[in-house]
PyMOL CGO cylinders between C-alpha atoms (Angstrom):
from pymol import cmd
from pymol.cgo import CYLINDER

trace = [
    CYLINDER, 0.00, 0.00, 0.00, 1.39, 3.38, -0.96, 0.3, 1, 1, 1, 1, 1, 1,
    CYLINDER, 1.39, 3.38, -0.96, -1.54, 5.66, -0.11, 0.3, 1, 1, 1, 1, 1, 1,
    CYLINDER, -1.54, 5.66, -0.11, -4.06, 5.61, 2.72, 0.3, 1, 1, 1, 1, 1, 1,
    CYLINDER, -4.06, 5.61, 2.72, -7.07, 7.88, 2.96, 0.3, 1, 1, 1, 1, 1, 1,
    CYLINDER, -7.07, 7.88, 2.96, -7.77, 9.07, 6.52, 0.3, 1, 1, 1, 1, 1, 1,
    CYLINDER, -7.77, 9.07, 6.52, -11.36, 10.28, 6.39, 0.3, 1, 1, 1, 1, 1, 1,
    CYLINDER, -11.36, 10.28, 6.39, -13.39, 12.02, 9.11, 0.3, 1, 1, 1, 1, 1, 1,
    CYLINDER, -13.39, 12.02, 9.11, -17.15, 11.39, 9.02, 0.3, 1, 1, 1, 1, 1, 1,
    CYLINDER, -17.15, 11.39, 9.02, -18.64, 13.71, 11.66, 0.3, 1, 1, 1, 1, 1, 1,
    CYLINDER, -18.64, 13.71, 11.66, -22.14, 13.50, 13.10, 0.3, 1, 1, 1, 1, 1, 1,
    CYLINDER, -22.14, 13.50, 13.10, -24.93, 14.31, 10.61, 0.3, 1, 1, 1, 1, 1, 1,
    CYLINDER, -24.93, 14.31, 10.61, -22.61, 13.48, 7.73, 0.3, 1, 1, 1, 1, 1, 1,
    CYLINDER, -22.61, 13.48, 7.73, -24.31, 12.17, 4.61, 0.3, 1, 1, 1, 1, 1, 1,
    CYLINDER, -24.31, 12.17, 4.61, -21.28, 10.66, 2.91, 0.3, 1, 1, 1, 1, 1, 1,
    CYLINDER, -21.28, 10.66, 2.91, -23.09, 9.19, -0.09, 0.3, 1, 1, 1, 1, 1, 1,
    CYLINDER, -23.09, 9.19, -0.09, -21.60, 11.73, -2.50, 0.3, 1, 1, 1, 1, 1, 1,
    CYLINDER, -21.60, 11.73, -2.50, -18.15, 11.22, -1.00, 0.3, 1, 1, 1, 1, 1, 1,
    CYLINDER, -18.15, 11.22, -1.00, -18.31, 7.44, -1.39, 0.3, 1, 1, 1, 1, 1, 1,
    CYLINDER, -18.31, 7.44, -1.39, -19.63, 7.82, -4.94, 0.3, 1, 1, 1, 1, 1, 1,
    CYLINDER, -19.63, 7.82, -4.94, -16.72, 10.13, -5.78, 0.3, 1, 1, 1, 1, 1, 1,
    CYLINDER, -16.72, 10.13, -5.78, -14.23, 7.55, -4.47, 0.3, 1, 1, 1, 1, 1, 1,
    CYLINDER, -14.23, 7.55, -4.47, -15.90, 4.84, -6.51, 0.3, 1, 1, 1, 1, 1, 1,
    CYLINDER, -15.90, 4.84, -6.51, -16.06, 7.00, -9.66, 0.3, 1, 1, 1, 1, 1, 1,
    CYLINDER, -16.06, 7.00, -9.66, -12.35, 7.82, -9.36, 0.3, 1, 1, 1, 1, 1, 1,
    CYLINDER, -12.35, 7.82, -9.36, -11.40, 4.13, -9.02, 0.3, 1, 1, 1, 1, 1, 1,
    CYLINDER, -11.40, 4.13, -9.02, -10.22, 4.30, -5.41, 0.3, 1, 1, 1, 1, 1, 1,
    CYLINDER, -10.22, 4.30, -5.41, -11.93, 1.03, -4.44, 0.3, 1, 1, 1, 1, 1, 1,
    CYLINDER, -11.93, 1.03, -4.44, -10.30, -0.78, -7.37, 0.3, 1, 1, 1, 1, 1, 1,
    CYLINDER, -10.30, -0.78, -7.37, -6.78, 0.40, -6.49, 0.3, 1, 1, 1, 1, 1, 1,
    CYLINDER, -6.78, 0.40, -6.49, -4.91, -2.39, -4.68, 0.3, 1, 1, 1, 1, 1, 1,
    CYLINDER, -4.91, -2.39, -4.68, -2.32, 0.05, -3.33, 0.3, 1, 1, 1, 1, 1, 1,
    CYLINDER, -2.32, 0.05, -3.33, -4.84, 2.40, -1.69, 0.3, 1, 1, 1, 1, 1, 1,
    CYLINDER, -4.84, 2.40, -1.69, -6.46, 1.86, 1.72, 0.3, 1, 1, 1, 1, 1, 1,
    CYLINDER, -6.46, 1.86, 1.72, -9.48, 3.78, 3.03, 0.3, 1, 1, 1, 1, 1, 1,
    CYLINDER, -9.48, 3.78, 3.03, -9.90, 4.44, 6.77, 0.3, 1, 1, 1, 1, 1, 1,
    CYLINDER, -9.90, 4.44, 6.77, -13.04, 6.27, 7.88, 0.3, 1, 1, 1, 1, 1, 1,
    CYLINDER, -13.04, 6.27, 7.88, -13.48, 7.46, 11.47, 0.3, 1, 1, 1, 1, 1, 1,
    CYLINDER, -13.48, 7.46, 11.47, -17.10, 7.94, 12.45, 0.3, 1, 1, 1, 1, 1, 1,
    CYLINDER, -17.10, 7.94, 12.45, -18.93, 9.43, 15.42, 0.3, 1, 1, 1, 1, 1, 1,
    CYLINDER, -18.93, 9.43, 15.42, -20.35, 6.60, 17.56, 0.3, 1, 1, 1, 1, 1, 1,
    CYLINDER, -20.35, 6.60, 17.56, -23.52, 8.62, 18.19, 0.3, 1, 1, 1, 1, 1, 1,
    CYLINDER, -23.52, 8.62, 18.19, -24.40, 8.50, 14.52, 0.3, 1, 1, 1, 1, 1, 1,
    CYLINDER, -24.40, 8.50, 14.52, -22.68, 5.74, 12.58, 0.3, 1, 1, 1, 1, 1, 1,
    CYLINDER, -22.68, 5.74, 12.58, -21.51, 6.52, 9.09, 0.3, 1, 1, 1, 1, 1, 1,
    CYLINDER, -21.51, 6.52, 9.09, -23.32, 3.57, 7.63, 0.3, 1, 1, 1, 1, 1, 1,
    CYLINDER, -23.32, 3.57, 7.63, -22.74, -0.09, 6.93, 0.3, 1, 1, 1, 1, 1, 1,
    CYLINDER, -22.74, -0.09, 6.93, -19.18, -1.24, 6.42, 0.3, 1, 1, 1, 1, 1, 1,
    CYLINDER, -19.18, -1.24, 6.42, -18.31, -1.46, 2.77, 0.3, 1, 1, 1, 1, 1, 1,
    CYLINDER, -18.31, -1.46, 2.77, -15.72, -3.67, 1.10, 0.3, 1, 1, 1, 1, 1, 1,
    CYLINDER, -15.72, -3.67, 1.10, -12.35, -1.97, 1.02, 0.3, 1, 1, 1, 1, 1, 1,
    CYLINDER, -12.35, -1.97, 1.02, -13.15, 0.46, 3.84, 0.3, 1, 1, 1, 1, 1, 1,
    CYLINDER, -13.15, 0.46, 3.84, -11.92, 0.16, 7.41, 0.3, 1, 1, 1, 1, 1, 1,
    CYLINDER, -11.92, 0.16, 7.41, -14.30, 1.87, 9.84, 0.3, 1, 1, 1, 1, 1, 1,
    CYLINDER, -14.30, 1.87, 9.84, -12.97, 3.35, 13.09, 0.3, 1, 1, 1, 1, 1, 1,
    CYLINDER, -12.97, 3.35, 13.09, -15.51, 4.47, 15.68, 0.3, 1, 1, 1, 1, 1, 1,
    CYLINDER, -15.51, 4.47, 15.68, -14.76, 7.44, 17.94, 0.3, 1, 1, 1, 1, 1, 1,
    CYLINDER, -14.76, 7.44, 17.94, -16.55, 8.53, 21.09, 0.3, 1, 1, 1, 1, 1, 1,
    CYLINDER, -16.55, 8.53, 21.09, -19.96, 10.18, 20.69, 0.3, 1, 1, 1, 1, 1, 1,
    CYLINDER, -19.96, 10.18, 20.69, -19.59, 13.88, 19.98, 0.3, 1, 1, 1, 1, 1, 1,
    CYLINDER, -19.59, 13.88, 19.98, -16.01, 13.55, 18.75, 0.3, 1, 1, 1, 1, 1, 1,
    CYLINDER, -16.01, 13.55, 18.75, -14.68, 16.66, 17.03, 0.3, 1, 1, 1, 1, 1, 1,
    CYLINDER, -14.68, 16.66, 17.03, -13.49, 16.49, 13.44, 0.3, 1, 1, 1, 1, 1, 1,
    CYLINDER, -13.49, 16.49, 13.44, -9.93, 16.71, 14.77, 0.3, 1, 1, 1, 1, 1, 1,
    CYLINDER, -9.93, 16.71, 14.77, -10.49, 13.66, 16.98, 0.3, 1, 1, 1, 1, 1, 1,
    CYLINDER, -10.49, 13.66, 16.98, -12.00, 11.80, 14.03, 0.3, 1, 1, 1, 1, 1, 1,
    CYLINDER, -12.00, 11.80, 14.03, -9.05, 12.70, 11.81, 0.3, 1, 1, 1, 1, 1, 1,
    CYLINDER, -9.05, 12.70, 11.81, -6.69, 11.57, 14.59, 0.3, 1, 1, 1, 1, 1, 1,
    CYLINDER, -6.69, 11.57, 14.59, -8.40, 8.17, 14.76, 0.3, 1, 1, 1, 1, 1, 1,
    CYLINDER, -8.40, 8.17, 14.76, -8.32, 7.76, 10.98, 0.3, 1, 1, 1, 1, 1, 1,
    CYLINDER, -8.32, 7.76, 10.98, -4.68, 8.86, 10.74, 0.3, 1, 1, 1, 1, 1, 1,
    CYLINDER, -4.68, 8.86, 10.74, -3.65, 6.42, 13.49, 0.3, 1, 1, 1, 1, 1, 1,
    CYLINDER, -3.65, 6.42, 13.49, -5.32, 3.61, 11.53, 0.3, 1, 1, 1, 1, 1, 1,
    CYLINDER, -5.32, 3.61, 11.53, -3.62, 4.73, 8.30, 0.3, 1, 1, 1, 1, 1, 1,
    CYLINDER, -3.62, 4.73, 8.30, -0.14, 5.40, 9.63, 0.3, 1, 1, 1, 1, 1, 1,
    CYLINDER, -0.14, 5.40, 9.63, 1.46, 2.31, 8.04, 0.3, 1, 1, 1, 1, 1, 1,
    CYLINDER, 1.46, 2.31, 8.04, 1.16, 3.90, 4.59, 0.3, 1, 1, 1, 1, 1, 1,
    CYLINDER, 1.16, 3.90, 4.59, 4.04, 6.01, 3.24, 0.3, 1, 1, 1, 1, 1, 1,
    CYLINDER, 4.04, 6.01, 3.24, 1.50, 8.67, 2.19, 0.3, 1, 1, 1, 1, 1, 1,
    CYLINDER, 1.50, 8.67, 2.19, -1.71, 9.60, 4.01, 0.3, 1, 1, 1, 1, 1, 1,
    CYLINDER, -1.71, 9.60, 4.01, -4.40, 11.86, 2.54, 0.3, 1, 1, 1, 1, 1, 1,
    CYLINDER, -4.40, 11.86, 2.54, -6.52, 13.57, 5.21, 0.3, 1, 1, 1, 1, 1, 1,
    CYLINDER, -6.52, 13.57, 5.21, -10.07, 14.05, 3.94, 0.3, 1, 1, 1, 1, 1, 1,
    CYLINDER, -10.07, 14.05, 3.94, -13.53, 15.11, 5.12, 0.3, 1, 1, 1, 1, 1, 1,
    CYLINDER, -13.53, 15.11, 5.12, -16.44, 12.82, 4.16, 0.3, 1, 1, 1, 1, 1, 1,
    CYLINDER, -16.44, 12.82, 4.16, -18.61, 15.89, 3.61, 0.3, 1, 1, 1, 1, 1, 1,
    CYLINDER, -18.61, 15.89, 3.61, -16.39, 16.93, 0.67, 0.3, 1, 1, 1, 1, 1, 1,
    CYLINDER, -16.39, 16.93, 0.67, -16.31, 14.59, -2.35, 0.3, 1, 1, 1, 1, 1, 1,
    CYLINDER, -16.31, 14.59, -2.35, -13.04, 14.30, -4.23, 0.3, 1, 1, 1, 1, 1, 1,
    CYLINDER, -13.04, 14.30, -4.23, -12.81, 15.78, -7.72, 0.3, 1, 1, 1, 1, 1, 1,
    CYLINDER, -12.81, 15.78, -7.72, -12.58, 13.57, -10.81, 0.3, 1, 1, 1, 1, 1, 1,
    CYLINDER, -12.58, 13.57, -10.81, -8.94, 12.71, -11.45, 0.3, 1, 1, 1, 1, 1, 1,
    CYLINDER, -8.94, 12.71, -11.45, -7.93, 13.17, -7.81, 0.3, 1, 1, 1, 1, 1, 1,
    CYLINDER, -7.93, 13.17, -7.81, -6.37, 9.71, -7.46, 0.3, 1, 1, 1, 1, 1, 1,
    CYLINDER, -6.37, 9.71, -7.46, -4.39, 10.11, -10.68, 0.3, 1, 1, 1, 1, 1, 1,
    CYLINDER, -4.39, 10.11, -10.68, -3.11, 13.50, -9.53, 0.3, 1, 1, 1, 1, 1, 1,
    CYLINDER, -3.11, 13.50, -9.53, -2.10, 12.01, -6.16, 0.3, 1, 1, 1, 1, 1, 1,
    CYLINDER, -2.10, 12.01, -6.16, -0.19, 9.21, -7.92, 0.3, 1, 1, 1, 1, 1, 1,
    CYLINDER, -0.19, 9.21, -7.92, 1.69, 11.74, -10.04, 0.3, 1, 1, 1, 1, 1, 1,
    CYLINDER, 1.69, 11.74, -10.04, 2.65, 13.75, -6.96, 0.3, 1, 1, 1, 1, 1, 1,
    CYLINDER, 2.65, 13.75, -6.96, 3.70, 10.63, -5.04, 0.3, 1, 1, 1, 1, 1, 1,
    CYLINDER, 3.70, 10.63, -5.04, 6.09, 9.62, -7.84, 0.3, 1, 1, 1, 1, 1, 1,
    CYLINDER, 6.09, 9.62, -7.84, 8.06, 12.78, -7.09, 0.3, 1, 1, 1, 1, 1, 1,
    CYLINDER, 8.06, 12.78, -7.09, 8.51, 11.56, -3.46, 0.3, 1, 1, 1, 1, 1, 1,
    CYLINDER, 8.51, 11.56, -3.46, 7.61, 14.86, -1.78, 0.3, 1, 1, 1, 1, 1, 1,
    CYLINDER, 7.61, 14.86, -1.78, 7.81, 15.37, 1.97, 0.3, 1, 1, 1, 1, 1, 1,
    CYLINDER, 7.81, 15.37, 1.97, 4.26, 16.74, 1.88, 0.3, 1, 1, 1, 1, 1, 1,
    CYLINDER, 4.26, 16.74, 1.88, 1.71, 17.42, -0.83, 0.3, 1, 1, 1, 1, 1, 1,
    CYLINDER, 1.71, 17.42, -0.83, -1.58, 19.22, -0.97, 0.3, 1, 1, 1, 1, 1, 1,
]
cmd.load_cgo(trace, "trace")
């Protein structure tokens, strides 16, 4: 695995568009990409989906706590993308990330 997505899914998050954007961009078909979603225990993100690891935080967790949980789960990857489940990725995002990763940057955004 070269890239892990650390995703925060806060309370009242409807992540359908986010998941669709991942699927449309081929994230779930990429064998070298892992997806870690941290959800608020008070309002679960939804059913576990193939290719997604779900981390559950305490009820009322802040987005920073959710990102922390997702990043901890994703830390084995050389590159970790920190995302918000309320914000779908743009078409071509995964391809752009792969191009940036090939340059071996310390950080990318």
